[in-house]
VEXTIDO-984514 format. One record per residue (C-alpha): residue in three letters; y, z negated, x. Coordinates in pm, whole numbers. Each point is the difference from the previous one (the first is absolute). Layout:
BEGIN
+------+--------+--------+--------+
! resn !      y !      z !      x !
+------+--------+--------+--------+
!  ala !      Y !      Z !      X !
...
+------+--------+--------+--------+
END
This chain:
BEGIN
+------+--------+--------+--------+
! resn !      y !      z !      x !
+------+--------+--------+--------+
!  met !   8523 !  -9904 !   9597 !
!  gly !    177 !    138 !    350 !
!  arg !    291 !    123 !    197 !
!  arg !     20 !    277 !   -214 !
!  gln !     78 !   -152 !   -378 !
!  ala !    245 !   -179 !    247 !
!  arg !    110 !    338 !    106 !
!  glu !    -18 !    135 !   -413 !
!  ala !    208 !   -346 !   -148 !
!  ala !    264 !    -29 !    301 !
!  leu !     80 !    402 !    -75 !
!  gln !    -19 !    -61 !   -402 !
!  val !    323 !   -231 !    143 !
!  leu !    181 !    202 !    233 !
!  tyr !     12 !    260 !   -245 !
!  gln !    151 !   -202 !   -226 !
!  val !    260 !   -124 !    243 !
!  asp !     88 !    382 !     19 !
!  val !     21 !    157 !   -370 !
!  ala !    -17 !   -279 !   -175 !
!  arg !    231 !   -211 !    191 !
!  val !   -156 !   -306 !    -77 !
!  asp !     73 !   -246 !    265 !
!  pro !   -221 !    -53 !    265 !
!  glu !    -67 !   -387 !    -58 !
!  glu !    -25 !     53 !   -391 !
!  ala !   -203 !    281 !    107 !
!  leu !   -276 !   -223 !    229 !
!  asn !     12 !   -336 !   -259 !
!  his !   -126 !    307 !   -225 !
!  leu !   -267 !     77 !    270 !
!  arg !    -97 !   -368 !    -10 !
!  glu !    -23 !    -48 !   -358 !
!  met !   -206 !    247 !     -1 !
!  ala !   -187 !   -147 !    309 !
!  ser !   -123 !   -276 !   -102 !
!  pro !    -40 !    -42 !   -397 !
!  asn !    -36 !   -323 !   -229 !
!  pro !   -350 !    -17 !     17 !
!  gly !    -22 !   -282 !   -267 !
!  asp !    208 !    304 !   -277 !
!  ser !   -311 !    238 !   -101 !
!  asp !    302 !    169 !   -160 !
!  glu !    281 !     21 !    324 !
!  ser !   -238 !     94 !    132 !
!  asp !   -174 !    302 !   -239 !
!  gln !    388 !    143 !    -34 !
!  val !    -88 !    152 !    408 !
!  asn !     81 !    336 !    -42 !
!  glu !   -288 !    283 !    139 !
!  glu !    274 !     42 !    326 !
!  asp !     70 !   -301 !     50 !
!  ala !   -396 !   -129 !    -16 !
!  glu !   -100 !     96 !    375 !
!  ile !    361 !   -190 !     83 !
!  ala !   -195 !   -300 !   -243 !
!  tyr !   -206 !    -60 !    227 !
!  leu !    163 !    -14 !    380 !
!  ser !   -129 !   -240 !    185 !
!  pro !    290 !   -244 !    166 !
!  arg !     23 !    148 !    386 !
!  asp !     29 !    339 !   -215 !
!  met !    254 !   -141 !   -186 !
!  leu !    211 !    -92 !    384 !
!  phe !    -95 !    341 !     66 !
!  ala !    155 !    153 !   -269 !
!  arg !    327 !   -214 !     16 !
!  glu !    -13 !     80 !    404 !
!  leu !     -7 !    367 !    -81 !
!  val !    268 !    -10 !   -215 !
!  ala !    257 !   -286 !    145 !
!  gly !    -93 !    287 !    328 !
!  thr !     86 !    311 !   -181 !
!  leu !    309 !   -126 !   -161 !
!  ala !    120 !   -184 !    339 !
!  his !    -24 !    366 !    212 !
!  leu !     89 !    228 !   -321 !
!  lys !    234 !     95 !    159 !
!  ala !    -97 !    167 !    337 !
!  phe !   -321 !     86 !   -238 !
!  asp !    210 !    248 !   -190 !
!  arg !    161 !    112 !    331 !
!  val !   -379 !    155 !     95 !
!  ile !   -105 !    126 !   -261 !
!  ala !    218 !    216 !      4 !
!  arg !    157 !     75 !    316 !
!  leu !   -405 !    140 !    -58 !
!  ser !     -2 !    209 !   -317 !
!  arg !    335 !    127 !     22 !
!  asp !    -45 !    292 !   -236 !
!  trp !    -90 !   -307 !   -283 !
!  pro !    266 !   -254 !      0 !
!  leu !   -120 !   -340 !    -60 !
!  tyr !    199 !     -9 !   -403 !
!  arg !   -182 !    288 !    -93 !
!  met !   -411 !   -116 !    120 !
!  ala !   -189 !   -158 !   -286 !
!  ala !     82 !   -442 !     40 !
!  val !   -344 !    -59 !     15 !
!  asp !    -52 !    263 !    345 !
!  arg !    302 !   -154 !    106 !
!  asn !    -43 !   -426 !    -56 !
!  ile !   -366 !    174 !    213 !
!  met !     97 !    101 !    237 !
!  arg !    270 !   -275 !     85 !
!  met !   -351 !   -233 !    -12 !
!  ala !   -120 !    170 !    263 !
!  leu !    241 !     39 !    190 !
!  tyr !     20 !   -413 !     -1 !
!  glu !   -345 !     -4 !     13 !
!  ile !     35 !    247 !    295 !
!  phe !    295 !   -175 !    176 !
!  his !    -18 !   -361 !    -42 !
!  arg !   -350 !    -87 !    -83 !
!  glu !   -193 !     -1 !    360 !
!  asp !   -367 !   -129 !   -139 !
!  ile !     58 !    313 !   -223 !
!  pro !   -137 !    371 !    159 !
!  asn !    217 !    204 !     -8 !
!  ser !   -295 !    242 !   -140 !
!  val !    -77 !   -275 !   -246 !
!  ala !    385 !     28 !   -172 !
!  val !    -53 !    325 !    -12 !
!  asn !   -375 !     60 !    -93 !
!  glu !    202 !   -305 !   -300 !
!  ala !    312 !    189 !   -125 !
!  val !   -245 !    314 !     29 !
!  glu !   -213 !   -150 !   -291 !
!  leu !    286 !   -177 !   -164 !
!  ala !    182 !    332 !    -80 !
!  lys !   -413 !    196 !   -138 !
!  thr !     50 !   -310 !   -285 !
!  phe !    313 !     30 !    -55 !
!  gly !    198 !    284 !    130 !
!  gly !    -37 !    347 !    -20 !
!  pro !   -171 !    279 !     10 !
!  asp !    199 !     72 !    348 !
!  ser !     43 !   -418 !     58 !
!  ser !   -214 !    -69 !    233 !
!  arg !     86 !    337 !    222 !
!  phe !    335 !    -54 !     53 !
!  ile !    -26 !   -361 !     71 !
!  asn !   -276 !     50 !    278 !
!  gly !    187 !    259 !    145 !
!  ile !    304 !   -225 !     -4 !
!  leu !   -180 !   -306 !     71 !
!  gly !   -281 !    227 !    288 !
!  arg !    411 !    102 !    199 !
!  val !     67 !   -394 !     83 !
!  val !   -252 !   -111 !     69 !
!  lys !   -102 !    285 !    265 !
!  asp !    320 !   -162 !    144 !
!  pro !    119 !   -277 !   -168 !
!  ala !    323 !    -61 !    260 !
!  ser !    114 !    290 !    -48 !
!  tyr !     91 !   -128 !   -422 !
!  tyr !     23 !   -337 !     70 !
!  pro !    329 !    -72 !     -8 !
!  pro !    205 !   -225 !    221 !
!  glu !      9 !   -394 !    -18 !
!  gly !    383 !    106 !   -192 !
!  glu !    -59 !    195 !   -212 !
!  ile !   -309 !   -189 !   -192 !
!  gly !    117 !    -80 !   -300 !
+------+--------+--------+--------+
END
């Protein structure tokens, strides 16, 4: 499959952690179970629901990428929330759609902490996730916030003591 599906899987985990208050390790374990169904048990693999079907085919490399996205995003959640809050003054974080909030958090992790991913790719992938999973205005909103960050990342990156 690819990194887009890995991002979708990571978004599902982040959403579960944020909205349902699922333990991050439990959500990651569920992700791992979905990624490696028991090939010898056809009943089990037949029970993979449509929503999880694409995740069930993540390669080990893509699964690792999804896990890194989740772990990295959660490790810097407070810092990312401050960046989002700063850029969306008229729209408090708690009023944002949970999907939008988590898409932006994940993209900020990629922008600030993944030098192997160009900022333009991080923003484009976030916009595509928003088109798929967000509301009618989500992609524009997310593009606007992230676009401001990538124009001058250093002015939004939290000082070392505040990372976390």
